[in-house]
C-alpha positions as CSV (number, residue, x, y, z in Angstrom):
1,X,-42.5,15.6,-33.1
2,X,-40.9,14.4,-35.9
3,X,-39.9,17.8,-37.7
4,X,-39.3,20.5,-34.8
5,X,-37.0,22.4,-36.2
6,X,-39.1,25.5,-36.6
7,X,-39.8,25.2,-33.0
8,X,-36.2,25.0,-31.9
9,X,-34.9,27.6,-34.3
10,X,-37.7,30.1,-31.9
11,X,-36.0,29.1,-28.7
12,X,-32.8,29.3,-30.4
13,X,-31.8,25.8,-29.6
14,X,-29.4,24.1,-31.9
15,X,-30.9,22.8,-35.2
16,X,-29.3,20.8,-37.9
17,X,-30.7,23.0,-40.6
18,X,-32.2,26.8,-41.0
19,X,-35.8,26.1,-40.7
20,X,-37.9,27.3,-43.8
21,X,-41.9,28.5,-44.4
22,X,-43.4,31.1,-46.3
23,X,-45.7,33.7,-45.3
24,X,-48.9,33.5,-47.2
25,X,-47.8,30.0,-47.9
26,X,-51.0,28.7,-48.9
27,X,-52.6,30.7,-51.3
28,X,-53.2,32.0,-55.2
29,X,-49.8,30.8,-56.4
30,X,-50.8,27.1,-56.3
31,X,-52.9,25.7,-59.2
32,X,-54.6,23.5,-56.1
33,X,-55.7,26.8,-54.7
34,X,-57.0,28.1,-57.5
35,X,-59.0,25.1,-58.3
36,X,-60.8,25.3,-55.2
37,X,-60.9,29.0,-55.2
38,X,-63.1,29.2,-58.2
39,X,-66.4,30.9,-57.6
40,X,-66.4,30.8,-54.0
41,X,-66.2,34.0,-51.9
42,X,-62.8,34.4,-50.1
43,X,-64.7,35.0,-46.6
44,X,-67.0,31.8,-47.1
45,X,-63.4,29.7,-48.1
46,X,-62.1,30.8,-44.5
47,X,-65.2,29.6,-43.2
48,X,-65.0,26.1,-44.4
49,X,-63.5,23.8,-42.0
50,X,-63.0,21.1,-44.6
51,X,-61.8,23.4,-47.5
52,X,-59.4,25.4,-45.1
53,X,-58.0,22.7,-43.6
54,X,-57.2,21.4,-47.1
55,X,-55.9,24.9,-48.0
56,X,-53.6,25.2,-45.3
57,X,-52.0,21.4,-45.8
58,X,-51.5,21.6,-49.9
59,X,-47.9,23.7,-49.6
60,X,-46.6,21.6,-47.1
61,X,-47.6,18.4,-48.9
62,X,-46.1,19.8,-52.2
63,X,-43.2,21.4,-50.8
64,X,-42.5,20.1,-47.3
65,X,-42.2,22.9,-45.5
66,X,-41.0,23.0,-41.9
67,X,-44.2,24.2,-40.5
68,X,-47.8,24.5,-41.7
69,X,-49.7,27.9,-41.3
70,X,-53.3,28.5,-40.6
71,X,-55.1,29.3,-43.9
72,X,-57.4,32.2,-42.6
73,X,-57.1,36.4,-42.8
74,X,-56.4,38.9,-40.2
75,X,-59.8,40.4,-41.0
76,X,-62.0,37.6,-39.6
77,X,-62.0,38.7,-36.0
78,X,-62.8,42.1,-37.3
79,X,-66.3,40.9,-38.9
80,X,-66.5,39.0,-35.7
81,X,-66.4,42.6,-34.0
82,X,-69.3,43.5,-36.1
83,X,-68.0,45.2,-39.2
84,X,-69.0,44.7,-42.5
85,X,-66.2,43.2,-44.2
86,X,-65.7,41.4,-47.7
87,X,-62.4,40.7,-49.7
88,X,-62.9,40.7,-53.4
89,X,-60.1,40.1,-55.7
90,X,-58.9,44.0,-55.6
91,X,-58.1,43.5,-51.7
92,X,-60.7,44.3,-48.6
93,X,-63.3,46.3,-48.3
94,X,-64.8,47.3,-45.2
95,X,-68.5,49.3,-45.4
96,X,-69.0,52.1,-42.2
97,X,-65.3,52.6,-41.4
98,X,-64.6,53.8,-37.8
99,X,-64.6,57.4,-38.0
100,X,-65.8,58.5,-34.2
101,X,-65.6,57.1,-30.5
102,X,-69.3,56.3,-31.2
103,X,-68.1,53.9,-33.5
104,X,-65.5,52.3,-31.5
105,X,-68.1,52.0,-28.5
106,X,-70.7,50.1,-30.8
107,X,-68.2,47.6,-31.8
108,X,-68.1,43.8,-29.9
109,X,-65.5,42.3,-28.1
110,X,-66.3,38.9,-29.5
111,X,-66.0,35.5,-27.7
112,X,-64.1,33.4,-30.2
113,X,-65.3,30.2,-29.3
114,X,-68.6,31.5,-31.1
115,X,-67.9,33.8,-33.6
116,X,-65.1,32.4,-34.6
117,X,-65.6,28.8,-33.9
118,X,-64.7,27.6,-37.7
119,X,-60.9,29.0,-36.9
120,X,-61.0,27.1,-34.1
121,X,-62.1,23.6,-35.6
122,X,-59.7,24.0,-38.7
123,X,-56.7,24.1,-36.2
124,X,-58.3,21.1,-34.5
125,X,-58.7,19.3,-37.9
126,X,-55.1,20.5,-38.9
127,X,-53.7,19.2,-35.6
128,X,-55.6,15.5,-36.5
129,X,-54.1,15.6,-39.8
130,X,-50.3,16.6,-39.5
131,X,-50.2,13.9,-36.7
132,X,-47.3,15.8,-35.2
133,X,-45.5,15.8,-38.4
134,X,-44.7,19.3,-38.3
135,X,-45.7,22.3,-36.0
136,X,-48.3,24.3,-36.7
137,X,-48.7,28.4,-36.9
138,X,-51.9,30.5,-35.7
139,X,-52.0,34.2,-36.2
140,X,-53.8,37.3,-36.0
141,X,-53.3,40.7,-37.0
142,X,-52.1,43.2,-35.0
143,X,-54.0,46.1,-33.4
144,X,-52.5,49.1,-35.6
145,X,-52.7,47.3,-39.0
146,X,-56.5,46.0,-38.5
147,X,-57.2,49.8,-37.2
148,X,-55.4,50.8,-40.8
149,X,-58.1,48.7,-42.3
150,X,-61.4,49.6,-39.9
151,X,-60.4,53.1,-40.0
152,X,-59.6,53.4,-44.0
153,X,-62.4,50.8,-44.9
154,X,-59.8,48.9,-46.6
155,X,-56.3,49.0,-48.3
156,X,-54.5,52.5,-48.5
157,X,-51.7,54.2,-50.5
158,X,-51.1,56.9,-47.6
159,X,-52.6,56.1,-44.8
160,X,-54.0,59.4,-44.7
161,X,-57.3,58.7,-42.8
162,X,-55.7,56.7,-39.8
163,X,-53.0,59.0,-39.5
164,X,-55.4,62.3,-39.9
165,X,-57.2,60.2,-36.3
166,X,-53.7,59.8,-34.9
167,X,-53.3,63.6,-34.7
168,X,-56.9,64.9,-34.4
169,X,-58.6,62.3,-32.3
170,X,-55.7,60.1,-30.4
171,X,-58.2,59.6,-27.9
172,X,-60.5,57.6,-29.9
173,X,-57.9,55.5,-32.0
174,X,-56.5,54.5,-28.7
175,X,-59.8,53.4,-27.4
176,X,-59.9,51.1,-30.9
177,X,-56.8,50.0,-30.6
178,X,-57.7,48.8,-27.0
179,X,-61.0,47.2,-28.1
180,X,-58.9,45.5,-30.8
181,X,-56.2,44.0,-28.6
182,X,-58.9,42.6,-26.0
183,X,-60.3,40.9,-28.8
184,X,-56.9,40.0,-30.6
185,X,-55.9,38.4,-27.2
186,X,-58.7,36.3,-26.5
187,X,-58.6,34.9,-30.2
188,X,-55.0,33.9,-29.9
189,X,-55.5,32.3,-26.8
190,X,-58.4,30.5,-28.3
191,X,-56.1,29.5,-31.0
192,X,-53.3,28.0,-28.9
193,X,-56.2,26.0,-27.0
194,X,-57.3,24.9,-30.3
195,X,-53.9,23.2,-31.2
196,X,-51.7,26.1,-32.2
197,X,-47.9,25.7,-31.5
198,X,-46.8,29.2,-32.2
199,X,-48.4,32.4,-32.6
200,X,-47.5,35.3,-35.6
201,X,-48.6,38.5,-35.2
202,X,-48.8,41.0,-38.9
203,X,-48.3,43.9,-37.9
204,X,-48.3,44.8,-42.0
205,X,-48.6,48.5,-41.5
206,X,-46.8,49.8,-38.5
207,X,-44.0,50.7,-40.6
208,X,-45.6,53.6,-41.3
209,X,-45.2,54.8,-37.9
210,X,-42.4,57.2,-36.9
211,X,-40.5,55.4,-34.4
212,X,-42.2,57.6,-31.7
213,X,-45.8,56.7,-32.9
214,X,-44.5,53.1,-33.1
215,X,-44.4,53.4,-29.4
216,X,-47.7,55.0,-28.7
217,X,-49.9,53.6,-31.1
218,X,-48.5,50.1,-31.7
219,X,-46.0,49.0,-29.3
220,X,-47.8,49.2,-26.2
221,X,-50.8,46.7,-27.6
222,X,-48.6,44.1,-29.3
223,X,-46.9,44.0,-25.8
224,X,-50.3,43.6,-24.0
225,X,-51.4,40.7,-26.6
226,X,-47.9,38.4,-26.4
227,X,-48.2,39.0,-22.5
228,X,-51.7,37.7,-22.6
229,X,-50.2,34.2,-24.2
230,X,-46.9,34.3,-22.3
231,X,-48.0,31.4,-19.7
232,X,-49.1,29.4,-22.8
233,X,-45.4,28.4,-23.9
234,X,-45.8,28.7,-27.4
235,X,-43.4,30.8,-30.0
236,X,-44.1,34.2,-30.3
237,X,-43.3,36.0,-33.8
238,X,-44.0,39.5,-34.8
239,X,-44.0,40.6,-38.4
240,X,-43.9,44.4,-39.3
241,X,-42.9,45.4,-42.9
242,X,-40.9,48.4,-43.2
243,X,-38.9,47.8,-39.7
244,X,-35.7,48.9,-40.1
245,X,-36.4,52.0,-38.0
246,X,-38.7,50.0,-35.2
247,X,-35.9,47.2,-34.9
248,X,-35.2,48.2,-31.3
249,X,-38.6,48.7,-30.4
250,X,-40.1,46.1,-31.8
251,X,-37.3,43.7,-29.5
252,X,-38.8,45.4,-26.8
253,X,-42.7,43.8,-27.9
254,X,-42.3,40.2,-25.9
255,X,-41.8,38.5,-29.4
256,X,-39.3,35.6,-29.2
257,X,-38.9,36.1,-33.2
258,X,-38.7,39.0,-35.0
259,X,-39.3,38.6,-38.9
260,X,-38.6,41.4,-41.3
261,X,-38.9,42.3,-44.3
262,X,-36.2,42.7,-47.3
263,X,-35.5,46.0,-46.8
264,X,-33.0,45.4,-44.0
265,X,-30.1,43.6,-43.9
266,X,-29.9,40.9,-42.0
267,X,-26.7,40.8,-40.6
268,X,-27.4,44.3,-39.8
269,X,-30.5,43.2,-37.8
270,X,-28.2,40.2,-35.8
271,X,-25.6,43.5,-34.6
272,X,-28.3,45.8,-33.7
273,X,-30.6,43.2,-31.7
274,X,-30.0,41.3,-28.5
275,X,-28.5,37.6,-29.3
276,X,-31.9,36.3,-27.3
277,X,-34.3,37.3,-30.2
278,X,-34.4,34.8,-33.1
279,X,-35.1,36.3,-36.5
280,X,-37.3,35.0,-39.7
281,X,-36.8,36.4,-43.1
282,X,-36.1,38.1,-44.9
283,X,-36.3,37.4,-48.8
284,X,-37.7,39.8,-51.1
285,X,-40.6,37.8,-52.4
286,X,-40.0,39.3,-55.8
287,X,-36.8,37.2,-56.6
288,X,-39.5,34.0,-56.6
289,X,-40.3,35.5,-59.4
290,X,-36.9,35.2,-61.5
291,X,-34.5,32.1,-61.9
292,X,-33.9,29.2,-59.9
293,X,-30.3,30.4,-59.5
294,X,-31.4,33.7,-58.0
295,X,-33.8,32.2,-55.5
296,X,-30.7,29.6,-54.6
297,X,-28.4,32.9,-54.4
298,X,-30.7,35.1,-52.0
299,X,-32.3,32.4,-50.2
300,X,-28.3,31.1,-49.3
301,X,-26.9,34.8,-48.5
302,X,-30.3,35.3,-46.3
303,X,-28.9,31.7,-44.4
304,X,-25.8,32.7,-44.0
305,X,-26.3,36.4,-43.0
306,X,-29.1,35.0,-40.4
307,X,-25.9,33.8,-38.6
308,X,-26.8,30.3,-37.3
309,X,-29.0,29.3,-35.0
310,X,-32.1,31.2,-34.2
311,X,-33.2,32.0,-37.8
312,X,-36.2,30.6,-40.0
313,X,-36.0,31.4,-43.6
314,X,-38.6,33.2,-44.7
315,X,-39.9,35.9,-47.0
316,X,-39.5,39.6,-46.0
317,X,-43.6,39.6,-47.1
318,X,-46.3,37.3,-48.4
319,X,-45.4,35.2,-51.4
320,X,-46.9,36.6,-54.8
321,X,-49.9,35.3,-56.7
322,X,-48.0,34.9,-59.4
323,X,-44.3,33.0,-58.1
324,X,-43.9,29.7,-59.8
325,X,-43.9,26.8,-58.1
326,X,-40.7,25.5,-59.5
327,X,-39.0,28.5,-57.4
328,X,-40.9,28.0,-54.2
329,X,-39.6,24.5,-54.5
330,X,-35.7,25.7,-55.5
331,X,-36.4,28.2,-52.3
332,X,-37.5,25.3,-49.7
333,X,-34.4,23.0,-51.1
334,X,-32.2,25.7,-50.4
335,X,-32.5,25.3,-47.0
336,X,-32.5,21.8,-47.1
337,X,-28.7,22.1,-48.3
338,X,-26.9,24.2,-46.0
339,X,-26.4,22.8,-43.0
340,X,-25.6,24.1,-39.2
341,X,-22.0,23.9,-38.2
342,X,-21.7,21.3,-34.8
343,X,-20.9,24.6,-32.7
344,X,-24.1,26.5,-33.9
345,X,-22.0,29.6,-34.5
346,X,-22.6,29.3,-38.1
347,X,-23.4,27.9,-41.4
348,X,-22.0,25.4,-43.9
349,X,-23.2,24.1,-47.6
350,X,-24.1,20.6,-47.4
């Protein structure tokens, strides 16, 4: 592979510079994406192999990141489980949310080679298009985050419904998490077989849990998924938004890389965690709404605090739709200007 910096950093191997990509890097901040997206319902777009392949490649061709991530959505397997999912401009909507054990029992564990075959076809097409220029990342939602959408019926401000179930119907919640875990395990294995060279789990809403709740309702299910692909030899990445109180537990997940949000200092994360775990992040996405000078400063700080080997420059959450493209270019180019010291113990300005 001509550019394997991302994969090497995931394995904490020496690299000449910190690799860089952005969560949600294919999306609404790009003019080319908006032109394609116009008048096409989102869930139709992610199922269109030709268009989803083009969208996945747009930011890579424009900004030359060090990895390409599949353009899709974490709710794709939820729809395949039998739920009525739509994603209008205001955010995801799910009709008939899960509220009872009977609702859980009625959900399917889908075969990913059937109900989500289009995802696998997109990955296969991307590998062909990339011709080993850069690695391809597949992804899925982690069980607790998917359960949040399935129980709340969409996004939530306070997660009152799932938290009420957590306290009053824990057996029902565990049954749902178990079924989601089986579904996601099959789904990510199929992605790897189709060409994904790394897998990131997005447990975006697990930061709403206490440390004890995380260990009961999130961590065991994440561990099962990572264990299910452990023999396939691809890096496993885990993102949790609001992860500051959960880092030590996340480190037990089986992830090779922890992707951390901007609320916690990368230097502190390095001090708290075992040196065998790579880090990804963690620039505040709102910095990219400001000036190129601020973007370069914050990206540089993340690189230096990341400590050299085993760090991937990224945002602390997904890129925002109103981000100027010139600031994305500055973010990516900043990584390319800062080179590793030969010992791999730190970084220097190139």
